Each structure stands twice: as structure tokens, then as C-alpha cells.
C-alpha positions as CSV (number, residue, x, y, z in Angstrom):
1,M,-88.7,210.4,10.9
2,K,-85.6,212.2,12.3
3,F,-82.7,210.1,13.3
4,N,-82.7,209.6,17.1
5,I,-80.9,206.6,18.6
6,K,-83.0,206.9,21.8
7,T,-86.4,206.3,20.0
8,S,-88.1,203.0,20.2
9,V,-87.7,202.7,16.4
10,I,-84.2,203.3,15.2
11,L,-84.1,204.0,11.5
12,F,-82.0,205.4,8.7
13,L,-84.5,207.1,6.5
14,F,-83.3,208.3,3.1
15,S,-85.3,210.9,1.1
16,V,-84.8,212.5,-2.3
17,L,-85.4,215.8,-0.5
18,G,-81.8,215.5,0.7
19,L,-80.6,216.4,-2.7
20,N,-81.7,220.0,-2.2
21,C,-78.7,220.9,-0.1
22,F,-76.2,219.5,-2.5
23,S,-74.8,221.5,-5.4
24,Q,-71.5,219.9,-6.5
25,S,-70.2,216.4,-7.0
26,I,-67.0,214.4,-7.7
27,E,-66.9,211.3,-9.9
28,G,-64.5,208.6,-10.8
29,K,-63.5,205.0,-10.8
30,I,-61.5,203.0,-8.3
31,I,-59.3,200.2,-9.4
32,D,-56.7,197.7,-8.0
33,S,-53.3,199.2,-8.4
34,E,-51.7,195.9,-9.4
35,T,-54.4,194.1,-11.5
36,K,-56.1,197.4,-12.7
37,E,-59.5,195.7,-12.1
38,E,-62.4,197.7,-11.0
39,L,-63.2,197.5,-7.3
40,S,-66.8,197.2,-6.3
41,Y,-68.3,198.6,-3.1
42,V,-65.4,200.8,-2.0
43,N,-66.3,203.4,0.7
44,I,-65.9,207.0,-0.2
45,G,-66.7,209.5,2.5
46,I,-66.0,213.1,3.6
47,L,-64.1,212.9,7.0
48,N,-66.3,213.5,10.1
49,S,-69.5,213.9,8.1
50,T,-72.4,211.8,7.0
51,I,-71.7,212.6,3.3
52,G,-70.5,209.4,1.6
53,T,-71.2,206.7,-1.0
54,I,-69.7,203.4,-2.3
55,T,-68.6,202.4,-5.8
56,N,-70.9,200.3,-7.9
57,E,-70.2,196.9,-9.5
58,N,-68.0,198.6,-12.1
59,G,-65.9,200.6,-9.6
60,L,-67.7,203.8,-10.5
61,F,-68.8,206.4,-8.0
62,K,-70.5,209.8,-7.7
63,L,-70.3,211.8,-4.5
64,D,-72.6,214.8,-4.0
65,Y,-71.4,217.4,-1.5
66,N,-72.2,220.9,-0.2
67,E,-70.6,223.8,-2.0
68,H,-69.3,225.0,1.4
69,S,-67.3,221.8,1.9
70,E,-64.5,222.4,-0.6
71,N,-61.7,222.4,2.1
72,L,-62.7,219.1,3.5
73,E,-61.0,215.7,2.9
74,V,-62.3,212.6,1.2
75,R,-61.2,209.2,2.6
76,I,-61.4,206.1,0.4
77,T,-61.4,202.7,2.3
78,M,-62.0,199.1,1.6
79,I,-61.2,196.0,3.7
80,G,-58.0,194.4,2.3
81,Y,-56.7,197.7,0.9
82,K,-54.7,200.6,2.2
83,S,-56.9,203.7,2.7
84,E,-56.3,206.9,0.8
85,T,-57.2,210.5,1.7
86,Y,-57.5,213.4,-0.7
87,S,-58.5,217.1,-0.6
88,I,-61.8,217.4,-2.2
89,N,-60.3,220.1,-4.5
90,K,-57.9,217.5,-6.0
91,L,-60.9,215.4,-7.1
92,Q,-62.7,218.0,-9.1
93,N,-61.7,216.2,-12.3
94,K,-64.8,214.3,-13.5
95,N,-62.6,211.4,-14.8
96,N,-60.8,210.5,-11.6
97,Q,-59.2,207.1,-11.6
98,I,-57.9,206.2,-8.2
99,E,-55.7,203.2,-7.5
100,L,-55.9,201.3,-4.2
101,E,-53.0,199.2,-3.0
102,K,-53.6,195.8,-1.4
103,E,-52.7,195.7,2.2
104,V,-50.3,192.9,3.3
105,F,-51.3,191.2,6.6
106,E,-48.8,189.3,8.7
107,L,-51.0,186.7,10.3
108,N,-49.7,184.8,13.3
109,E,-50.7,181.2,13.7
110,V,-53.6,181.0,16.2
111,V,-54.8,177.7,17.8
112,V,-58.5,177.5,18.6
113,K,-59.3,174.8,21.1
114,Y,-62.6,173.2,20.3
115,N,-64.3,170.9,22.7
116,G,-67.1,169.9,20.4
117,T,-69.7,172.4,21.7
118,L,-70.7,175.5,19.8
119,R,-71.4,178.6,21.9
120,K,-73.7,181.6,21.2
121,I,-72.6,185.1,22.0
122,G,-74.5,188.3,21.5
123,T,-78.2,189.4,21.8
124,M,-80.3,186.3,21.2
125,K,-83.9,187.5,22.2
126,P,-85.9,190.7,21.7
127,N,-87.8,192.0,24.6
128,P,-91.5,193.0,24.4
129,N,-92.2,196.4,23.0
130,A,-88.5,197.1,22.4
131,G,-88.9,198.5,18.9
132,V,-86.8,197.9,15.9
133,C,-83.7,199.2,14.1
134,G,-82.7,199.3,10.5
135,W,-83.2,201.2,7.3
136,G,-86.1,202.8,5.4
137,G,-86.0,203.8,1.8
138,T,-83.8,202.8,-1.1
139,K,-81.2,205.6,-1.4
140,F,-78.5,207.3,0.7
141,G,-77.9,204.3,2.9
142,K,-74.6,203.3,1.3
143,G,-71.9,202.9,3.9
144,H,-74.2,203.2,6.9
145,E,-73.7,200.7,9.7
146,L,-75.3,199.4,12.8
147,G,-74.4,196.7,15.2
148,L,-73.4,195.8,18.8
149,E,-70.6,195.0,21.2
150,I,-69.7,191.3,21.6
151,D,-67.4,189.9,24.2
152,L,-65.5,186.9,22.7
153,G,-63.5,186.2,25.9
154,E,-59.8,186.1,26.4
155,K,-59.0,183.0,24.3
156,P,-59.2,183.0,20.5
157,V,-62.5,181.7,19.0
158,K,-63.6,180.9,15.5
159,I,-66.8,182.5,14.3
160,E,-69.1,179.9,12.5
161,N,-72.2,181.9,11.7
162,L,-74.0,185.2,12.2
163,N,-77.7,185.2,13.2
164,L,-79.9,188.2,12.6
165,K,-83.5,188.5,13.8
166,L,-85.6,190.3,11.1
167,H,-88.7,192.2,12.0
168,K,-89.6,192.9,8.4
169,Q,-87.8,193.1,5.1
170,S,-89.5,194.7,2.0
171,F,-87.0,193.8,-0.7
172,E,-86.5,190.7,-2.8
173,T,-82.8,191.0,-1.8
174,S,-80.8,193.3,0.4
175,M,-77.0,193.1,0.5
176,F,-74.7,193.9,3.4
177,R,-71.0,193.8,4.4
178,L,-69.8,192.5,7.7
179,H,-67.4,194.4,9.9
180,L,-65.6,193.2,13.0
181,R,-63.5,195.9,14.8
182,Q,-61.4,196.3,17.9
183,I,-62.7,198.6,20.6
184,E,-60.5,201.7,21.0
185,N,-61.5,204.4,23.5
186,K,-64.9,202.8,23.8
187,L,-65.6,203.1,20.0
188,P,-65.0,200.9,17.0
189,G,-61.4,201.0,15.9
190,K,-59.1,198.8,13.8
191,E,-60.9,196.5,11.4
192,L,-60.1,192.8,12.2
193,L,-61.4,191.3,9.0
194,T,-58.8,191.0,6.2
195,E,-61.3,190.2,3.4
196,N,-64.7,191.5,2.5
197,I,-67.6,189.4,3.6
198,F,-70.8,190.2,1.7
199,F,-74.1,188.5,2.3
200,D,-77.7,188.7,1.1
201,I,-80.9,188.8,3.1
202,T,-83.9,187.4,1.2
203,R,-86.5,186.3,3.8
204,M,-89.3,188.7,4.9
205,K,-89.0,188.0,8.6
206,G,-87.6,185.6,11.2
207,W,-84.0,184.5,11.7
208,E,-81.5,185.0,8.9
209,I,-78.4,182.8,9.4
210,I,-75.2,183.7,7.6
211,D,-72.6,180.9,7.3
212,L,-69.1,182.4,8.1
213,S,-67.3,179.1,8.6
214,K,-65.4,179.3,5.2
215,Y,-63.8,182.7,6.1
216,N,-61.8,181.4,9.1
217,V,-62.6,184.5,11.2
218,V,-60.7,184.1,14.5
219,A,-60.7,186.8,17.2
220,S,-60.8,187.4,20.9
221,G,-61.7,190.0,23.5
222,K,-64.4,192.7,23.2
223,V,-65.2,193.6,19.6
224,V,-67.9,195.6,17.7
225,L,-69.8,193.6,15.1
226,T,-71.7,195.7,12.5
227,I,-73.4,195.2,9.2
228,E,-73.1,197.8,6.5
229,W,-75.9,198.6,4.0
230,I,-74.6,198.0,0.4
231,K,-77.6,197.8,-1.9
232,V,-81.2,196.6,-2.3
233,S,-83.2,195.3,-5.2
234,K,-86.9,195.1,-6.1
235,A,-89.2,196.4,-3.3
236,I,-92.2,194.1,-3.0
237,E,-95.5,196.0,-2.8
238,E,-97.1,193.9,-0.1
239,R,-94.1,194.2,2.2
240,L,-94.1,198.0,2.3
241,V,-94.6,199.7,5.7
242,K,-96.8,202.9,6.3
243,M,-94.9,205.1,8.7
244,N,-95.7,208.4,10.6
245,G,-99.3,208.4,9.3
246,S,-98.3,208.3,5.7
247,K,-100.6,206.7,3.2
248,Q,-97.6,205.7,1.1
249,G,-95.7,202.6,1.9
250,T,-92.0,202.7,2.6
251,P,-89.6,199.8,1.8
252,V,-87.6,198.8,4.9
253,V,-85.1,196.4,6.3
254,L,-85.8,196.2,10.1
255,F,-84.3,194.1,12.8
256,K,-85.6,193.3,16.3
257,T,-83.9,195.0,19.3
258,N,-83.5,194.4,23.0
259,K,-83.7,197.6,25.1
260,K,-82.4,196.0,28.3
261,I,-79.0,194.6,27.3
262,G,-75.9,195.2,25.2
263,T,-74.4,198.3,23.6
264,F,-75.7,199.7,20.3
265,F,-73.3,201.2,17.7
266,I,-74.5,203.1,14.7
267,R,-73.2,205.6,12.2
268,R,-74.7,207.3,9.1
269,G,-71.7,207.0,6.7
270,S,-68.3,205.4,6.4
271,E,-66.6,208.5,7.8
272,A,-69.4,209.7,10.1
273,P,-68.9,209.8,13.9
274,W,-70.2,206.8,15.8
275,K,-73.2,207.0,18.1
276,T,-73.7,204.5,20.9
277,E,-76.4,203.6,23.4
278,K,-75.9,201.3,26.4
279,G,-78.7,199.0,27.5
280,N,-79.9,198.5,23.9
281,S,-78.8,196.3,21.0
282,P,-80.0,194.8,17.8
283,V,-80.9,191.1,18.1
284,F,-77.7,189.8,16.5
285,Y,-75.6,186.9,17.8
286,I,-72.8,184.7,16.6
287,T,-72.1,181.0,17.0
288,I,-68.5,180.2,17.8
289,K,-66.0,177.4,18.3
290,G,-63.6,177.8,21.2
């Protein structure tokens, strides 16, 4: 299926056929500049393109790219660290070792007033025949995001949990990273989280509830909340989905949507342009104090 945000089914589909247009690659390891420890799940992407990847558990990466893209720039990002940008020509060495410096945050004390009642904000119900959104396949999804706009109100609130309405999930486990960003010029801007929040989805369908209370996430105003595809493990045969008339089943992670409310945000790589659609959103909501 071709990517089209206006279809009733919004999917990232990843196929090995995509390798045919790649002829070169850069490789390396990303480490913490102070501790020298390997950094897992760092984003590496070519600016303004869908070409990107993330480091593995040992900080290693391999980025395939088109031979006509040698003058482009590669941006390396991770929550909690200062980003770095390099000419792709400077990374031709197969043994690149890149150090990221931790970012120091000056956090002002914020008082959240709590009256004993939790509130829900976001898209809480799918509407009939709205379709689904998510990912299909097992490769080339690294760094891809989808989510929605959430209005937290003028006063600071503390996010207690994230609720995701699954249509179907084919894997034993799928792993995601949470993002929360300011809105700048109607698009996601500055990251508001100061630490990486990873979570696993294991259920096949229904509500997945992610406890965020221990992270002390406090914010206000209109924000964009997205989840980023990190990795999946062990596709379960009976959970595969046959798509577009194919006799072969495809492993998927699909969420319910509501095509009557909200604003949908999606991008196909950590440095890819954002796409938006008003009057549509994944069925994600948060529970807050304040």
C-alpha cells in the first residue's frame, strides 16, 4: 500500500524492495562523551528525507543511502543529548565513533494543583468505519512517528498515564518511544521531555495503558504527543493480517482512529517532514493531574 494520510487505513509499510534504490552506507557507533558507554536507540537521519535509522542495543548503526545523496547532511539526535550534524562525506569511514554530549536542563519549579480528580485529554473513542493507523512489516520503521495534538490547558498539569486503543498487534512485543513537543508554526517543535521514555506493547487488541507517573512529566498548553517505532520481536502467525488481496499475512501494529475529531501528525523518519490532517486522530489519550 502506498503511504497516504487521507486513506481510511493509515500505514507505514516496509518492504525489502526498498533496498534496490540504495547503493551506499555509513556505519558506526554512538557513545556518551563522558562515560564512553554505548547509546541505544539514537536517531540517525538525513535532513529533510525519509532516510534514517536508529542505533541498536550496543550503540551500533548502519544507514543505507542513495548514491546521489552525498552532499546531504546527517543529523544525530536523542532525548537528553545535544544533537550533532555531519556532512555525509565525513562519515564515509566504516569505523565511525561519534560522541554525544549530555544536555543540561535548567528546570524551574512548577506547582501542579491537584483537586483529587484525574482528567482525560485526547481522543478517547473511535468512530464507526474510521479505519486504523500504524505500521506493517518488520523493517524500515525505525524513527517513524505518529500521534496527535493535545490541549493541556493554560495551567501546568502532570501526566499520569498514556492510553492507546489497539486494533490489532501481531508481535509478541513491540517497543516504542514517547515524544511530547511544543507546537511551532503549527508543527511539532521543541522536545519537552528531558529523558527517554520507552514502553512495550504486548496485548493483541484493546486498551494498552502506559504508566507515566514515575517520570514526573509536567507541561501546559497545546502539545503534540507521538509514539516512535523502535523495534519489534517475534511475529505470531495467527495474528498476521492479509492486506490488498495478498495470500501472505503481514505482521502489524494498528491503532484505532477517529476521523471526526483532532489533528493527526505523522512522519516517516526522524528528519522527515511532518504531515498533518485535521479532523482525524489516533485513539490516544492521557490521564492528568491538575
